[in-house]
C-alpha positions in Angstrom: -31.7 45.2 88.5 -30.6 48.4 85.9 -33.8 50.0 84.4 -33.7 53.1 82.5 -36.2 55.9 82.3 -36.2 57.5 78.7 -38.2 60.5 78.1 -38.2 62.3 74.9 -38.5 65.4 73.7 -39.9 68.5 75.8 -40.1 66.6 79.1 -37.1 68.2 80.3 -40.0 71.3 80.8 -41.9 69.1 83.5 -43.5 72.1 85.7 -43.2 74.7 83.0 -44.4 73.5 80.2 -48.3 73.6 79.8 -48.5 72.5 83.5 -52.7 72.0 82.8 -52.0 69.0 81.1 -48.5 67.8 82.7 -48.6 68.8 85.7 -46.4 71.3 88.1 -43.8 68.2 89.0 -40.4 69.5 87.4 -37.8 66.9 85.4 -35.6 67.2 88.3 -38.3 66.3 91.0 -39.5 63.6 88.5 -36.0 62.3 88.5 -35.7 61.9 92.2 -38.7 60.1 92.2 -38.2 57.3 89.7 -34.8 56.5 91.5 -36.4 56.4 94.7 -39.1 54.2 93.4 -37.1 52.3 91.6 -34.8 52.0 94.8 -37.7 50.4 96.9 -38.2 47.7 94.2 -34.7 46.9 94.1 -34.5 48.8 91.1 -30.9 50.5 89.9 -32.4 53.0 88.2 -31.3 55.4 85.4 -33.1 58.7 83.8 -32.8 59.8 80.8 -34.2 62.9 78.9 -33.7 64.1 74.8 -35.0 66.4 72.6 -32.9 64.3 69.9 -34.4 61.8 68.2 -31.1 59.3 67.6 -30.0 59.9 70.7 -33.1 57.7 72.2 -32.8 55.6 69.2 -29.2 54.8 70.6 -30.3 54.7 74.7 -33.2 51.9 73.3 -30.2 50.2 71.3 -27.8 50.3 74.1 -31.1 48.9 76.2 -31.3 45.9 73.6 -27.8 45.0 73.6 -27.8 44.9 77.5 -31.2 43.2 77.9 -32.2 46.5 79.9 -36.0 46.6 80.9 -37.1 50.1 79.5 -39.9 52.6 80.8 -40.5 54.9 78.0 -42.3 58.4 77.3 -41.3 58.7 74.2 -43.4 62.2 73.5 -44.6 63.2 70.3 -42.0 60.5 69.1 -44.3 58.1 70.4 -47.1 59.1 67.5 -44.9 59.0 64.2 -41.3 57.7 64.7 -41.1 54.2 62.5 -37.4 54.8 63.6 -38.9 54.3 67.1 -40.9 51.3 66.7 -37.9 49.4 65.2 -35.7 50.3 67.8 -38.4 49.1 70.6 -39.4 45.7 68.2 -35.6 44.8 68.9 -35.9 44.8 72.9 -35.9 41.6 74.9 -36.4 42.8 78.0 -39.4 44.4 78.8 -40.5 47.7 77.6 -43.4 49.7 79.5 -44.9 52.8 77.7 -45.9 55.8 80.4 -47.6 58.9 78.9 -48.4 61.7 81.8 -51.9 62.4 80.1 -53.7 59.9 78.1 -53.3 60.5 74.8 -56.2 59.0 73.1 -58.4 61.8 75.3 -56.5 64.3 73.8 -58.1 66.5 70.6 -55.3 66.3 68.4 -56.1 63.4 66.6 -52.2 62.2 65.8 -51.8 61.6 69.4 -54.8 58.6 69.4 -51.7 56.2 67.6 -48.6 54.7 69.1 -45.7 53.2 67.6 -44.2 52.1 70.9 -48.0 50.3 72.2 -47.2 47.2 70.2 -43.7 46.1 71.9 -45.3 46.9 75.1 -45.9 44.9 78.1 -47.8 47.7 79.5 -49.0 50.7 78.9 -49.7 53.5 81.7 -51.4 56.8 80.6 -53.2 59.6 82.0 -51.9 59.0 85.7 -49.6 62.3 85.7 -46.1 61.5 87.3 -47.2 58.3 89.5 -47.7 56.5 86.2 -44.0 56.5 86.1 -44.2 54.8 89.5 -46.9 52.2 88.0 -45.1 51.7 85.2 -41.6 50.6 87.3 -43.9 48.0 89.3 -45.3 46.6 86.4 -41.8 46.1 85.2 
């Protein structure tokens, strides 16, 4: 089964961007881990990252059209993008929301709201990179 692991803005800088919050694993290492974890579950995992909201929406539309399950870390768009909310609403296959940190425990209040959560089968937060493994298992 094909699974898309979609990542939003700044996630391509993992390991270099605020490692005290997001960890020391690089984005390249995260991709390799997700593919390996998926293989263990008989999933064909494709990992993508973009800093462009429209591209993420296109990928979600593709998943909706193909009935593909999605693991999604939408980064900052999680907290305010109504277009993201609408794109997630159209998914028929399972959607699992994942965040490396726990947004609800972060000091910035804007991080406490997610437009993805209402459409997610499961939400995995605060588990670092291992949260992606947990998200794939929850599919």
